[in-house]
RODO-2510 file (C-alpha; in nm, 4 decimals, decimal comma):
residues 441
     n   res          X          Y          Z
     1     x    -0,0440    -0,0124    -0,0398
     2     x     0,2721     0,2230     0,0464
     3     x     0,4862     0,2096    -0,2303
     4     x     0,1065     0,2427    -0,4398
     5     x     0,0542     0,5821    -0,2562
     6     x     0,3943     0,6753    -0,3562
     7     x     0,3572     0,5571    -0,7169
     8     x     0,0753     0,8022    -0,6685
     9     x     0,2488     1,1126    -0,5707
    10     x     0,5362     1,0689    -0,8219
    11     x     0,2368     1,0456    -1,0789
    12     x     0,0567     1,3840    -0,9051
    13     x     0,4210     1,5770    -0,8994
    14     x     0,5157     1,4980    -1,2999
    15     x     0,1170     1,6273    -1,3696
    16     x     0,2172     1,8972    -1,1845
    17     x     0,5370     2,0028    -1,4059
    18     x     0,4761     1,8625    -1,7030
    19     x     0,3667     1,5355    -1,8333
    20     x     0,7038     1,3935    -1,9845
    21     x     0,9549     1,3866    -1,7199
    22     x     1,0179     1,5660    -1,3122
    23     x     1,2346     1,8536    -1,5179
    24     x     0,9567     1,9244    -1,7041
    25     x     0,7069     2,2150    -1,6422
    26     x     0,4196     2,2557    -1,9189
    27     x     0,2323     2,6102    -1,9107
    28     x    -0,0708     2,5091    -1,9084
    29     x    -0,0117     2,2761    -1,5425
    30     x     0,0452     2,6482    -1,4369
    31     x    -0,3030     2,7718    -1,5895
    32     x    -0,1921     2,9272    -1,9352
    33     x    -0,5533     2,8980    -2,1542
    34     x    -0,3304     2,8835    -2,4777
    35     x    -0,6449     3,0106    -2,6946
    36     x    -0,5166     3,3141    -2,8150
    37     x    -0,7047     3,5569    -2,6588
    38     x    -0,6293     3,5578    -2,2594
    39     x    -0,2761     3,6536    -2,1143
    40     x    -0,0956     3,4212    -2,0486
    41     x     0,2208     3,5747    -1,8542
    42     x     0,0957     3,5196    -1,5280
    43     x     0,1039     3,1215    -1,5620
    44     x     0,4234     3,0900    -1,8236
    45     x     0,5916     3,3128    -1,5321
    46     x     0,5049     3,0944    -1,2755
    47     x     0,6453     2,7565    -1,4640
    48     x     0,9709     2,9541    -1,5544
    49     x     0,9889     3,0547    -1,1716
    50     x     0,8528     2,7141    -1,0316
    51     x     1,1385     2,5629    -1,2633
    52     x     1,4398     2,7655    -1,1675
    53     x     1,4103     2,7059    -0,7980
    54     x     1,3563     2,3528    -0,9008
    55     x     1,7141     2,3740    -1,0070
    56     x     1,5928     2,4094    -1,3963
    57     x     1,4314     2,2294    -1,6610
    58     x     1,2620     2,2425    -1,9609
    59     x     0,9198     2,5032    -1,9911
    60     x     0,7181     2,3325    -2,2483
    61     x     0,4458     2,5753    -2,4333
    62     x     0,2775     2,2307    -2,6042
    63     x     0,1500     2,1780    -2,9632
    64     x    -0,1694     2,2975    -3,0456
    65     x    -0,2411     2,6472    -2,8230
    66     x    -0,1408     3,0107    -2,9147
    67     x    -0,0347     3,1696    -2,5796
    68     x    -0,0713     3,5341    -2,6213
    69     x     0,0917     3,7129    -2,2945
    70     x     0,2647     4,0283    -2,2285
    71     x     0,6283     4,0796    -2,0746
    72     x     0,8097     3,7466    -1,9241
    73     x     1,1254     3,7487    -1,7504
    74     x     1,3443     3,4456    -1,8275
    75     x     1,5629     3,2772    -1,5376
    76     x     1,8365     3,0941    -1,4961
    77     x     1,9153     2,7166    -1,5943
    78     x     1,5698     2,6933    -1,7911
    79     x     1,5180     2,5833    -2,1266
    80     x     1,2151     2,7541    -2,2704
    81     x     1,0778     2,4846    -2,5519
    82     x     0,7813     2,5518    -2,7779
    83     x     0,6695     2,2245    -2,9732
    84     x     0,5632     2,2463    -3,3496
    85     x     0,2160     2,4064    -3,3409
    86     x     0,3018     2,6290    -3,0352
    87     x     0,2867     3,0420    -3,0619
    88     x     0,4122     3,2680    -2,8261
    89     x     0,2448     3,5685    -2,9304
    90     x     0,2533     3,9275    -2,7765
    91     x    -0,0607     4,1186    -2,6625
    92     x    -0,0931     4,4112    -2,8846
    93     x    -0,2488     4,5925    -2,6123
    94     x     0,0560     4,8442    -2,5407
    95     x    -0,0016     5,0100    -2,2121
    96     x     0,1692     4,6998    -2,0525
    97     x     0,4509     4,7447    -2,1879
    98     x     0,6262     4,9443    -1,9251
    99     x     1,0179     4,8113    -1,8675
   100     x     1,2700     5,0207    -2,1424
   101     x     1,4715     4,7511    -2,3551
   102     x     1,7383     5,0603    -2,2847
   103     x     1,7134     5,1432    -1,9271
   104     x     1,7027     5,4964    -1,8277
   105     x     1,6558     5,5291    -2,2650
   106     x     1,2376     5,4879    -2,2876
   107     x     1,2438     5,6869    -2,6237
   108     x     1,3217     5,3397    -2,8103
   109     x     1,1062     5,0692    -2,7153
   110     x     1,0515     4,8103    -2,4607
   111     x     1,0810     4,4934    -2,3276
   112     x     0,8507     4,1956    -2,3786
   113     x     1,0481     3,8333    -2,3141
   114     x     1,3636     3,9299    -2,1206
   115     x     1,6368     3,8612    -1,8698
   116     x     1,9234     4,0560    -1,6900
   117     x     2,2102     3,8564    -1,5500
   118     x     2,1870     3,4823    -1,5790
   119     x     2,3083     3,1678    -1,6784
   120     x     2,2290     2,8657    -1,8540
   121     x     1,9293     3,0166    -2,0683
   122     x     1,7830     2,7940    -2,4128
   123     x     1,5227     2,9218    -2,6738
   124     x     1,4601     2,5476    -2,8235
   125     x     1,1722     2,3772    -3,0333
   126     x     1,0202     2,4087    -3,3617
   127     x     0,7422     2,6593    -3,2585
   128     x     0,7087     3,0483    -3,3078
   129     x     0,7892     3,3354    -3,0978
   130     x     0,4998     3,6462    -3,2329
   131     x     0,6056     3,9634    -3,1888
   132     x     0,2303     4,0880    -3,3419
   133     x     0,4530     4,3596    -3,4816
   134     x     0,1405     4,5280    -3,7231
   135     x    -0,0772     4,5617    -3,4158
   136     x     0,1635     4,8395    -3,2742
   137     x     0,2116     5,0335    -3,6363
   138     x     0,0340     5,2928    -3,8562
   139     x    -0,0823     5,3199    -4,1735
   140     x     0,0785     5,1191    -4,4375
   141     x     0,2955     5,2675    -4,7240
   142     x     0,4081     5,1920    -5,0377
   143     x     0,7569     5,0612    -4,8419
   144     x     0,7239     5,0798    -4,5011
   145     x     0,4493     5,1649    -4,2067
   146     x     0,4242     5,4971    -4,0504
   147     x     0,5008     5,4935    -3,6760
   148     x     0,1555     5,5737    -3,4636
   149     x     0,2187     5,9181    -3,2979
   150     x     0,3844     5,8707    -2,9327
   151     x     0,1750     6,0526    -2,6625
   152     x     0,5005     6,1423    -2,4665
   153     x     0,8032     6,1414    -2,7272
   154     x     0,9973     5,9990    -2,4847
   155     x     0,8317     5,7135    -2,4386
   156     x     0,7388     5,4611    -2,6741
   157     x     0,5439     5,1832    -2,5816
   158     x     0,6553     4,9452    -2,9077
   159     x     0,7753     4,6407    -2,7370
   160     x     1,1078     4,4564    -2,8874
   161     x     1,0735     4,0984    -2,8896
   162     x     1,4052     3,9148    -2,6792
   163     x     1,5915     4,1465    -2,5084
   164     x     1,8833     3,9172    -2,3276
   165     x     2,0926     4,1202    -2,0714
   166     x     2,3916     4,0094    -1,9805
   167     x     2,3705     3,5854    -2,0248
   168     x     2,6043     3,3507    -2,0093
   169     x     2,6151     3,0400    -2,2348
   170     x     2,2583     3,1482    -2,4260
   171     x     2,1500     2,8916    -2,7253
   172     x     1,8699     3,0181    -2,9294
   173     x     1,8028     2,6730    -3,1729
   174     x     1,5534     2,6012    -3,4377
   175     x     1,2404     2,8272    -3,3569
   176     x     1,0879     3,0348    -3,5584
   177     x     1,0706     3,4408    -3,4541
   178     x     0,8176     3,6703    -3,6788
   179     x     0,6707     3,9963    -3,6740
   180     x     0,9127     4,1933    -3,3982
   181     x     0,7262     4,5167    -3,3863
   182     x     1,0896     4,6680    -3,2786
   183     x     1,4538     4,5302    -3,2377
   184     x     1,3842     4,1038    -3,2625
   185     x     1,6707     3,8942    -3,0907
   186     x     1,9055     4,1941    -2,8939
   187     x     2,1936     4,0159    -2,6611
   188     x     2,3601     4,2480    -2,4585
   189     x     2,6880     4,1691    -2,2282
   190     x     2,6135     3,8294    -2,3581
   191     x     2,8958     3,5682    -2,2820
   192     x     2,9764     3,2283    -2,5215
   193     x     2,6079     3,2959    -2,7296
   194     x     2,5132     3,0399    -2,9973
   195     x     2,2044     3,1077    -3,2307
   196     x     2,1106     2,8185    -3,4830
   197     x     1,9555     2,7130    -3,7021
   198     x     1,6635     2,9847    -3,6642
   199     x     1,3626     3,1470    -3,9256
   200     x     1,3327     3,5497    -3,8598
   201     x     1,0599     3,6351    -4,0299
   202     x     0,9741     4,0141    -3,9508
   203     x     0,7366     4,2654    -4,1738
   204     x     0,9734     4,3836    -4,4172
   205     x     0,7885     4,7034    -4,3925
   206     x     0,8451     4,7742    -4,0640
   207     x     1,1075     5,0238    -3,9380
   208     x     1,3503     4,9855    -3,6392
   209     x     1,2834     4,5784    -3,7371
   210     x     1,6673     4,5256    -3,6655
   211     x     1,7171     4,0814    -3,6787
   212     x     2,0236     4,0286    -3,4522
   213     x     2,1915     4,2479    -3,2405
   214     x     2,5108     4,1648    -3,0606
   215     x     2,5411     4,4759    -2,8370
   216     x     2,8751     4,4841    -2,6244
   217     x     2,9055     4,0497    -2,6286
   218     x     3,1567     3,8097    -2,6674
   219     x     3,1949     3,4963    -2,8162
   220     x     2,8787     3,4180    -3,0231
   221     x     2,8376     3,2675    -3,3102
   222     x     2,5416     3,2586    -3,5650
   223     x     2,5038     2,9969    -3,7873
   224     x     2,2499     2,8362    -4,0152
   225     x     1,9642     3,1319    -4,0392
   226     x     1,7146     3,2309    -4,2225
   227     x     1,6473     3,6487    -4,2003
   228     x     1,3686     3,8926    -4,3089
   229     x     1,4004     4,2432    -4,1304
   230     x     1,2629     4,5601    -4,1963
   231     x     1,6069     4,6959    -4,0679
   232     x     1,9635     4,5392    -4,0774
   233     x     1,9126     4,1624    -4,0544
   234     x     2,2460     4,1066    -3,8446
   235     x     2,4181     4,4317    -3,7019
   236     x     2,6955     4,4688    -3,4392
   237     x     2,7520     4,7227    -3,2224
   238     x     2,7944     4,8687    -2,8605
   239     x     2,5519     5,1014    -2,7199
   240     x     2,5950     5,4187    -2,5129
   241     x     2,3754     5,2778    -2,2375
   242     x     2,5630     4,9450    -2,1588
   243     x     2,8746     5,0696    -2,1423
   244     x     2,9685     4,8679    -1,8692
   245     x     2,9398     4,5632    -2,0251
   246     x     3,2699     4,6183    -2,2438
   247     x     3,3302     4,5654    -2,5898
   248     x     3,1469     4,3351    -2,8650
   249     x     3,4888     4,1048    -2,9754
   250     x     3,4736     3,7902    -3,1100
   251     x     3,2211     3,7357    -3,3243
   252     x     3,1545     3,4031    -3,6059
   253     x     2,8481     3,4540    -3,8629
   254     x     2,7958     3,1657    -4,0825
   255     x     2,5871     2,9408    -4,3310
   256     x     2,3394     3,2631    -4,3531
   257     x     2,0618     3,3238    -4,6181
   258     x     1,9180     3,7081    -4,5627
   259     x     1,7041     3,9869    -4,6673
   260     x     1,6704     4,3543    -4,5165
   261     x     1,5338     4,7035    -4,6342
   262     x     1,8121     4,8376    -4,5305
   263     x     2,1693     4,6487    -4,4341
   264     x     2,1887     4,2621    -4,4925
   265     x     2,5047     4,2959    -4,2067
   266     x     2,6166     4,6062    -4,0547
   267     x     2,9618     4,7205    -3,8192
   268     x     2,7695     5,0388    -3,5973
   269     x     2,5935     5,3313    -3,5802
   270     x     2,5885     5,3447    -3,2205
   271     x     2,9392     5,2362    -3,1361
   272     x     3,1091     5,3653    -2,7997
   273     x     3,3714     5,1006    -2,7603
   274     x     3,5640     4,8348    -2,9330
   275     x     3,4062     4,6098    -3,2232
   276     x     3,6714     4,3490    -3,3179
   277     x     3,7508     4,0076    -3,4122
   278     x     3,4641     3,9407    -3,6064
   279     x     3,4803     3,6862    -3,9209
   280     x     3,1614     3,6345    -4,1848
   281     x     3,1501     3,4260    -4,3936
   282     x     2,9274     3,1810    -4,6252
   283     x     2,6204     3,3875    -4,6811
   284     x     2,3443     3,4933    -4,9402
   285     x     2,2315     3,8336    -4,9213
   286     x     1,8688     3,9133    -5,1105
   287     x     1,6944     4,2009    -5,2050
   288     x     1,8833     4,4432    -4,9985
   289     x     1,9031     4,7995    -4,9155
   290     x     2,2546     4,7599    -4,8857
   291     x     2,4527     4,4126    -4,8332
   292     x     2,8081     4,4443    -4,6123
   293     x     2,8342     4,8059    -4,4042
   294     x     3,0394     4,9683    -4,1749
   295     x     2,8586     5,2518    -4,0499
   296     x     3,1151     5,3713    -3,7310
   297     x     2,9412     5,7233    -3,5714
   298     x     3,0711     5,7596    -3,2355
   299     x     3,3751     5,6850    -3,1127
   300     x     3,4745     5,3782    -3,1196
   301     x     3,6585     5,1385    -3,3315
   302     x     3,6061     4,9022    -3,5900
   303     x     3,9520     4,6544    -3,6305
   304     x     4,0219     4,2947    -3,7879
   305     x     3,6972     4,2190    -3,9654
   306     x     3,7338     3,9586    -4,2378
   307     x     3,3948     3,9362    -4,5040
   308     x     3,4350     3,6277    -4,7173
   309     x     3,2718     3,3864    -4,9795
   310     x     2,9528     3,6559    -5,0582
   311     x     2,7002     3,6507    -5,2737
   312     x     2,5090     3,9689    -5,2968
   313     x     2,1726     4,1507    -5,4034
   314     x     2,1053     4,4799    -5,4005
   315     x     1,8648     4,7373    -5,4796
   316     x     1,6962     5,0574    -5,3909
   317     x     1,4256     5,1334    -5,1512
   318     x     1,2955     5,4310    -5,0238
   319     x     1,5519     5,7318    -4,7861
   320     x     1,3053     5,6054    -4,4948
   321     x     1,5897     5,3315    -4,4829
   322     x     1,9665     5,3498    -4,4743
   323     x     2,1577     5,3014    -4,7268
   324     x     2,1511     5,3493    -5,1192
   325     x     2,2167     4,9809    -5,2669
   326     x     2,5574     4,9780    -5,1570
   327     x     2,7565     4,6128    -5,1797
   328     x     3,0157     4,7502    -4,9673
   329     x     2,9953     5,0143    -4,7551
   330     x     3,3268     5,1337    -4,5095
   331     x     3,2480     5,4527    -4,2984
   332     x     3,3422     5,6759    -4,0618
   333     x     3,2040     6,0413    -3,9819
   334     x     3,0661     6,2420    -3,6554
   335     x     2,7430     6,1727    -3,5752
   336     x     2,4909     6,4414    -3,7069
   337     x     2,4242     6,6778    -3,4157
   338     x     2,0639     6,6379    -3,4464
   339     x     2,0057     6,2475    -3,5259
   340     x     1,7604     6,1882    -3,1710
   341     x     1,8789     6,4862    -3,0296
   342     x     1,5303     6,4391    -2,8099
   343     x     1,6933     6,1289    -2,6660
   344     x     1,9714     6,2502    -2,5404
   345     x     2,1700     5,9157    -2,5798
   346     x     2,3568     5,9767    -2,9036
   347     x     2,6398     6,1820    -2,7457
   348     x     2,9017     6,1309    -2,4843
   349     x     2,7059     6,2508    -2,0975
   350     x     2,7353     6,6718    -2,1440
   351     x     2,8495     6,6592    -2,4492
   352     x     2,6125     6,7895    -2,7967
   353     x     2,8648     6,6243    -3,0693
   354     x     3,0273     6,3334    -3,1074
   355     x     3,3761     6,2137    -3,2666
   356     x     3,4459     5,9189    -3,4628
   357     x     3,7227     5,6351    -3,4259
   358     x     3,9098     5,4590    -3,6475
   359     x     3,8190     5,1814    -3,8991
   360     x     4,1232     5,0249    -3,9718
   361     x     4,2203     4,6330    -4,1445
   362     x     3,8972     4,5191    -4,2780
   363     x     3,8949     4,3089    -4,5287
   364     x     3,6650     4,1457    -4,8499
   365     x     3,7161     3,8033    -4,9933
   366     x     3,5675     3,6686    -5,2883
   367     x     3,2485     3,8496    -5,2888
   368     x     3,0001     3,8321    -5,6303
   369     x     2,6955     4,0495    -5,6338
   370     x     2,4322     4,2304    -5,8601
   371     x     2,3720     4,5793    -5,7703
   372     x     2,2723     4,8910    -5,9344
   373     x     2,5315     5,1243    -5,7344
   374     x     2,8932     5,0470    -5,6559
   375     x     3,1475     5,0320    -5,3139
   376     x     3,1241     5,3525    -5,1476
   377     x     3,4295     5,3849    -4,9088
   378     x     3,5120     5,7356    -4,6503
   379     x     3,5670     5,8982    -4,3749
   380     x     3,5916     6,2545    -4,1712
   381     x     3,9802     6,2501    -4,2584
   382     x     4,1869     5,9601    -4,4404
   383     x     4,3670     5,8156    -4,1236
   384     x     3,9942     5,7272    -3,9858
   385     x     3,9523     5,4090    -4,2440
   386     x     4,2350     5,2601    -4,3996
   387     x     4,3793     4,9095    -4,4591
   388     x     4,0869     4,8453    -4,6478
   389     x     4,1794     4,5433    -4,8737
   390     x     3,9166     4,4233    -5,0900
   391     x     3,9898     4,0980    -5,3256
   392     x     3,8418     3,9137    -5,5532
   393     x     3,5418     4,1357    -5,5451
   394     x     3,2855     4,0926    -5,9106
   395     x     3,0141     4,2918    -5,9296
   396     x     2,7407     4,3410    -6,1743
   397     x     2,6692     4,7131    -6,2293
   398     x     2,3940     4,8740    -6,5129
   399     x     2,5592     4,9777    -6,8159
   400     x     2,4441     5,3008    -6,8653
   401     x     2,6722     5,5861    -6,7309
   402     x     2,4759     5,7721    -6,5016
   403     x     2,4664     5,9373    -6,1595
   404     x     2,4279     5,7728    -5,8517
   405     x     2,4218     5,9053    -5,4795
   406     x     2,5840     5,7558    -5,1956
   407     x     2,4380     5,7006    -4,8220
   408     x     2,6609     5,8397    -4,5336
   409     x     2,3808     5,9476    -4,3060
   410     x     2,3804     5,9911    -4,0078
   411     x     2,7238     6,2310    -4,0193
   412     x     2,7391     6,5742    -3,9950
   413     x     2,7010     6,7685    -4,3487
   414     x     2,5530     6,6471    -4,6376
   415     x     2,3762     6,3247    -4,5602
   416     x     2,3876     6,2004    -4,9802
   417     x     2,6928     6,2027    -5,2348
   418     x     2,6462     6,2041    -5,5854
   419     x     2,8234     6,0949    -5,7857
   420     x     2,8929     5,9007    -6,1617
   421     x     2,8728     5,5241    -6,1300
   422     x     3,1757     5,3392    -6,0499
   423     x     3,2406     5,0123    -5,9178
   424     x     3,4464     5,1635    -5,6171
   425     x     3,4102     5,5545    -5,5028
   426     x     3,6146     5,6606    -5,2237
   427     x     3,6033     5,9757    -5,0173
   428     x     3,8529     6,0225    -4,8378
   429     x     4,0908     5,6725    -4,6832
   430     x     4,4358     5,5755    -4,6716
   431     x     4,5706     5,2170    -4,8320
   432     x     4,2486     5,1472    -4,9967
   433     x     4,3258     4,7733    -5,2355
   434     x     3,9955     4,7213    -5,4482
   435     x     4,0898     4,3940    -5,6819
   436     x     4,5147     4,4833    -5,6717
   437     x     4,4365     4,8239    -5,7289
   438     x     4,5674     5,0678    -5,4786
   439     x     4,3214     5,4146    -5,3954
   440     x     4,5651     5,6413    -5,2317
   441     x     4,3156     5,8457    -5,0490
***
């Protein structure tokens, strides 16, 4: 009888946690409805809290359910697992998003799924994380959505999808992440992170819809991903709000396919520290407003970067998006004083203008592309952009002779440069080599 009672107790314990093992925490067992209408954030949070308190395990979102939810805090030693056919959907009520994605700066979006200073986090499965992006947009335009007028210009309620701060050992694998209303996957001060095999499918008309932002993070690998983004697909940076997190270093991006309305792979423009030791290899870029870009606009430096084995197709979009179809873009200019001046976060404290750091030892190898525009390299002074090597770069450009525009925004002075079409235009730079030809400046 005693053994029988113990067996029943064990079954009840498993049922409370999940359906298959003693370290699986099924959100349905914690009160989640999964009907796509009820806000399940409280129930999902209860499952996460129970899992981490028990020493870790799997927080399960089972198939056949749509779990609509407001903000959720992720915690240490959990695997958030979405089964195929399961969807985690952002609550469209913008009034519930109160926690800023950038600390005291509340003018650039709020947090939905977030964490800070944790260890061992995984987000896995064949299910879907849906940011419900269009619900937060205004009127649909030709190639973008209008942004809704803000009640307070210093408070933007649009939720970022994943804001992952200071995570030691992070894995995001296999999931579909879609329809972000702002940035989608934001790594801040993370160490030892792997993003592998995800499909990141944003609405191409949603502004600020970055795919993956690697911010002040180290030892990061991004591989085998498909990214569609209404802004930059993959962006490396050092935001001023998180300057205590240190440089962005030791990054590898490989085997990815990307489409974006701004730059497929961008380094900058926010960079108040160092970005270095980066390899971007074996990628395909389609229908992007810019291909490979280094857009340095702050005092930080960009050094020791290799782009290799990349095929791309660039095309023009409107001035809503950064870029003018430049296949390769390497620049360092002081940031425009009027850019986001109301936010007060673009320059060092007390400063009303900025300066730009050095961009050097940048290599592009085996690049093939089709574009209506050529490559652009430029700096504030020749020493700011130097030692740029572009080898075996084969570009197909329009055959007609015409004027073209390069986009140097956001910089002090004129934002656009008009010049006759050519494979490469160098404004100010030193030691630039393009297919064996050296450009002094």
